[in-house]
C-alpha positions in Angstrom: 62.7 192.1 47.1 59.4 193.5 46.0 57.3 191.2 47.6 56.1 192.4 50.9 53.8 195.6 49.8 50.4 194.1 50.9 49.1 193.4 54.1 48.9 190.0 56.0 45.3 190.6 57.0 43.3 188.8 54.4 40.9 186.6 53.8 40.6 183.3 52.0 37.9 184.8 49.7 40.0 188.1 49.4 43.0 186.2 48.3 41.3 184.2 45.8 40.0 187.4 44.1 43.3 188.9 44.1 44.7 186.2 42.9 41.9 186.0 40.1 42.1 189.5 39.0 45.9 189.6 38.3 46.0 186.2 36.3 49.7 185.7 37.4 49.8 184.7 41.0 52.9 186.3 42.0 54.8 184.7 45.4 54.1 187.3 47.3 50.1 187.1 47.4 50.9 183.3 48.0 53.1 184.0 51.2 50.5 186.5 52.2 47.8 184.0 52.0 49.6 180.9 53.5 50.8 183.1 56.6 47.7 184.7 57.2 45.9 181.7 57.6 47.9 180.3 60.4 47.4 183.9 62.0 43.8 183.9 61.5 43.1 180.0 62.3 39.6 179.4 63.6 39.5 176.8 66.2 36.0 176.7 66.9 35.1 174.1 64.0 35.0 170.9 65.3 36.5 167.7 63.4 35.7 164.2 63.4 36.9 163.8 66.8 37.0 159.9 66.6 39.6 160.3 63.8 41.6 163.5 65.2 43.3 162.5 68.0 44.7 159.2 66.2 48.2 159.1 65.4 48.1 155.5 64.3 51.5 155.1 61.8 50.8 153.9 58.3 50.8 150.4 57.7 52.7 149.9 54.3 53.5 146.6 52.8 57.0 147.1 51.8 57.0 143.9 50.0 54.3 144.9 47.3 56.5 146.7 44.9 54.9 148.0 41.8 56.0 147.5 38.6 56.0 149.7 35.6 53.1 149.6 32.9 55.4 148.1 30.0 57.9 145.4 29.6 60.8 148.0 28.4 60.4 149.9 31.4 60.1 146.4 33.7 63.2 145.1 32.7 64.9 148.4 33.5 63.6 148.2 37.3 66.5 149.1 39.3 67.3 149.6 43.1 68.9 152.6 44.5 70.4 153.3 48.2 69.9 156.7 50.2 70.2 157.8 53.5 67.1 159.4 55.6 67.6 161.8 58.5 65.6 161.9 61.8 65.7 164.6 64.4 64.4 165.5 68.1 62.1 168.4 68.7 64.9 170.9 68.7 66.0 170.1 65.2 68.9 167.8 66.6 69.7 164.7 64.5 69.4 161.7 66.6 69.3 158.9 64.0 70.5 158.4 60.3 69.1 155.0 58.7 70.1 153.4 55.3 67.5 153.0 53.2 66.6 151.3 49.6 64.1 151.6 47.0 63.2 150.9 43.5 62.7 152.7 40.5 62.8 152.9 36.6 64.1 155.5 34.6 62.6 157.3 31.6 64.7 158.6 28.8 63.1 161.7 27.5 66.2 162.4 25.0 69.4 164.2 24.9 70.6 162.4 27.8 67.6 163.3 30.2 66.0 160.9 32.4 63.1 161.2 34.5 63.1 158.8 37.6 59.7 157.3 39.0 60.2 155.6 42.6 58.0 152.7 43.3 55.8 153.8 46.2 54.5 150.5 48.0 50.5 150.2 49.0 49.6 151.1 52.5 47.4 152.8 54.8 48.0 156.3 56.4 46.0 158.8 58.6 45.6 161.7 56.1 45.5 165.5 58.1 46.6 166.7 60.8 45.4 166.5 64.9 44.4 169.8 66.5 47.2 169.2 68.8 49.7 169.7 65.7 51.3 173.6 65.9 50.3 175.4 63.1 47.5 173.1 61.7 44.1 174.3 60.1 40.8 173.2 60.0 41.1 172.7 56.5 43.4 169.3 57.2 40.7 167.8 59.3 39.0 165.7 60.0 41.8 163.3 60.0 40.8 160.1 58.4 42.4 157.0 57.3 43.3 156.3 53.5 44.3 153.1 51.7 46.7 154.1 48.7 47.2 151.6 46.0 50.7 151.1 44.7 52.2 153.4 42.1 54.9 155.5 40.7 56.3 159.0 41.9 58.6 161.2 40.5 61.9 161.0 42.6 62.3 164.8 42.6 59.9 168.1 41.4 60.2 168.1 37.6 63.5 169.8 37.0 64.1 172.5 34.2 66.1 170.2 32.2 63.2 167.5 32.1 60.6 170.4 31.4 62.6 171.8 28.4 62.9 168.3 26.8 59.3 167.4 27.2 58.1 170.7 26.0 59.8 169.8 23.0 57.6 166.8 22.5 54.4 167.3 19.9 51.9 169.7 21.3 48.6 168.0 22.6 46.5 171.1 23.3 48.3 173.6 24.9 51.7 175.5 24.0 54.4 175.6 26.7 57.3 178.1 27.4 60.5 175.9 27.2 62.3 178.2 29.7 59.5 179.5 31.9 61.6 179.5 35.3 62.8 182.7 37.1 65.7 180.8 39.0 67.7 179.0 36.0 69.5 175.8 36.3 68.9 172.4 34.6 68.9 170.8 38.0 66.4 173.3 39.7 62.8 172.7 39.9 60.8 174.3 36.9 58.7 177.0 38.6 56.2 179.7 37.1 54.2 176.7 35.6 50.4 176.6 35.8 48.1 173.5 36.8 47.0 173.8 33.1 50.7 173.6 32.1 51.6 170.7 34.3 48.5 168.7 32.4 49.8 169.5 29.3 53.1 168.2 30.0 51.9 164.6 31.4 49.9 164.7 28.5 53.1 165.0 26.6 55.3 162.8 28.0 52.4 160.2 28.2 51.7 160.5 24.1 55.5 160.1 23.5 56.2 157.2 26.1 52.5 155.5 25.8 52.4 155.7 29.6 49.7 157.5 31.6 51.7 159.9 33.5 49.7 162.3 35.5 49.7 164.9 38.4 49.4 163.4 42.0 46.4 162.9 43.8 46.4 165.2 47.3 46.0 161.8 49.1 49.1 160.0 47.0 51.2 163.1 47.5 50.7 163.4 51.5 50.8 159.5 51.5 54.3 159.6 49.7 55.4 162.7 51.6 55.0 161.1 55.2 56.6 157.6 54.1 55.2 156.2 57.3 55.8 159.1 59.4 52.9 161.0 61.7 55.1 163.6 62.7 54.7 167.4 61.1 57.7 166.7 58.6 59.2 163.4 57.3 62.2 164.2 59.4 60.6 164.2 62.8 59.1 166.7 64.8 60.5 169.7 63.6 62.5 171.1 60.8 66.0 172.8 60.0 67.4 174.7 56.8 70.1 171.8 56.8 67.4 169.8 55.6 65.2 171.7 53.2 65.1 174.7 51.7 62.5 177.3 53.3 62.5 180.9 54.9 64.7 180.3 57.5 64.8 183.9 59.2 61.7 185.6 60.7 59.1 187.5 58.5 57.8 190.8 59.7 55.0 192.6 57.6 54.4 196.3 56.8 52.3 196.2 59.9 55.1 195.2 62.5 53.5 191.6 62.6 56.7 189.1 62.8 55.8 185.2 62.0 58.4 183.0 63.3 61.0 181.3 61.2 61.2 178.4 63.5 58.7 175.5 64.1 57.9 174.1 67.6 61.4 174.2 69.9 63.4 174.1 66.3 65.9 176.4 65.5 66.0 179.5 63.0 68.1 179.3 60.1 69.2 180.8 56.9 66.7 182.1 54.0 68.3 181.2 50.8 66.1 183.5 48.6 65.9 181.2 45.8 65.4 177.6 44.7 67.8 174.7 45.3 69.3 171.9 42.8 66.8 169.1 43.1 68.5 166.2 45.6 70.1 168.7 47.9 68.6 167.6 50.8 68.0 164.1 52.4 65.3 162.3 51.2 62.4 160.3 53.1 61.8 156.6 53.6 60.4 155.9 50.2 63.4 157.5 48.5 61.8 160.7 47.3 63.3 164.1 47.6 62.3 168.0 48.1 59.0 167.4 49.6 59.2 170.2 52.0 60.1 173.5 51.1 61.8 174.4 47.5 58.6 174.9 45.4 54.9 174.1 45.8 53.6 171.1 44.0 50.5 171.1 42.0 48.1 167.8 42.7 45.0 167.0 40.6 42.4 167.6 43.1 40.3 170.7 43.2 40.1 172.5 46.4 37.7 171.3 49.1 37.5 173.3 52.5 38.0 170.2 54.6 38.1 166.5 54.5 34.4 165.6 55.5 33.2 163.1 53.1 36.6 163.0 51.4 37.4 159.6 49.5 39.2 156.9 51.3 40.9 155.0 48.6 43.5 157.5 47.6 41.9 158.9 44.3 41.5 162.3 42.8 38.6 163.9 44.9 36.4 164.8 42.0 33.6 163.6 40.2 34.7 161.0 38.2 38.5 159.6 38.9 38.5 157.8 35.7 39.1 161.0 33.8 42.4 161.6 35.9 43.8 157.8 35.1 43.5 158.6 31.4 44.8 162.3 31.2 45.0 162.7 27.5 41.6 161.7 26.7 40.0 164.5 28.8 42.6 167.0 28.4 40.7 169.4 26.6 38.2 169.4 29.5 40.8 169.8 32.1 42.0 173.2 30.6 38.5 174.6 30.9 38.3 173.6 34.6 38.6 177.3 36.4 38.1 175.8 39.9 41.2 176.2 42.1 43.4 173.2 42.7 45.8 171.9 45.5 49.2 173.0 46.2 51.5 170.9 48.6 54.9 171.2 50.4 55.3 174.7 50.7 58.4 176.5 49.1 61.5 178.3 49.6 59.9 181.5 50.6 57.7 180.4 53.1 58.2 179.7 57.1 58.3 176.0 58.2 54.5 175.9 59.2 53.6 176.1 55.9 55.8 173.2 54.5 54.2 170.3 56.8 53.4 167.3 55.2 49.5 168.1 56.3 49.5 171.6 54.8 47.5 172.2 52.2 46.6 175.4 50.1 44.8 176.2 46.7 46.0 178.4 44.2 43.9 179.7 41.0 44.8 176.8 38.1 46.4 179.5 35.7 48.6 181.4 37.8 52.3 181.3 38.0 54.7 181.7 40.6 58.5 181.5 41.0 57.9 179.0 43.8 55.5 176.6 42.2 56.3 173.6 40.5 55.1 169.8 40.3 56.2 166.6 40.1 54.6 163.5 38.4 52.9 160.3 39.2 51.8 156.9 37.4 49.7 154.0 38.4 51.3 150.5 38.8 50.2 148.1 36.1 50.5 145.3 38.7 52.1 144.1 41.8 54.3 141.3 43.0 
């Protein structure tokens, strides 16, 4: 498919240089970095051992349900039901459980809606212990984070949602109404940069009067885990019946093979494209597509590890207030050339890269057909 011509032996710095030179981060470059990081993990770094061994489950106050920031949305707060799936370490289904969550729907026009799910406040252990297969030093030290209640997009932003918001008045930056390689209204939008995602949030905020934004990295992992401490919200492993990722082994030009299974889990299929959002089971918060399909941009700039990371769920940067009022600072953000966080893995990657704790950095102006995003919104008050 024209993606596999570059050697997998590549350092993080070399990858950053390549991505910066091309200006357009093609999927092959991203997957090379992702898999090579797994292959060349440096186990000599010493994380915070007191936190690293902890596997304490997140303590979530499920009675604390966030409310939307304005009365009109609050009047439309609704409940939806869903079914979660848990598997054992072989990928065999061991439990199905009924779940329920609350959300509100933001009308975007032309029959298109954006569903925002209420995420309750709670605490969780962010990152991965050394014992987790495929984990990296940049996922440590594990540390406890307290996350306030907020709203998160039920799915990644779809192409229909993107096209509608792209038609809203410009704030700072032009948006291509149809950027995606894989076409479909219900498929996630891709080939959008971090800058594009910010402009999307700014237009949506301007149109609705609410402060839509990208999630912080801590919010993203908290929302993904939904109370779990396993590598995936499904359990100890993952299968291609549960998510869209590369389920067949990857062999590079040098003959090195990277397995398409995780732990004792099975191999599966490789779809070679995105899938419609909501195709696979959600997590316990009622969120879909957090493992695989498309990478998701977060607001945070990259840090090499979690030393001195904030413990309150905010964006890890100089002044978090800028991120809560995105539109007022958009021009400043659009000049930010630091690499930013990607989470969740993608249809193009093997499962180790789709873990809840997995994290990568990407050039903010780069485009790839496996990179998208979802939006977040701070709750105005709690019950």
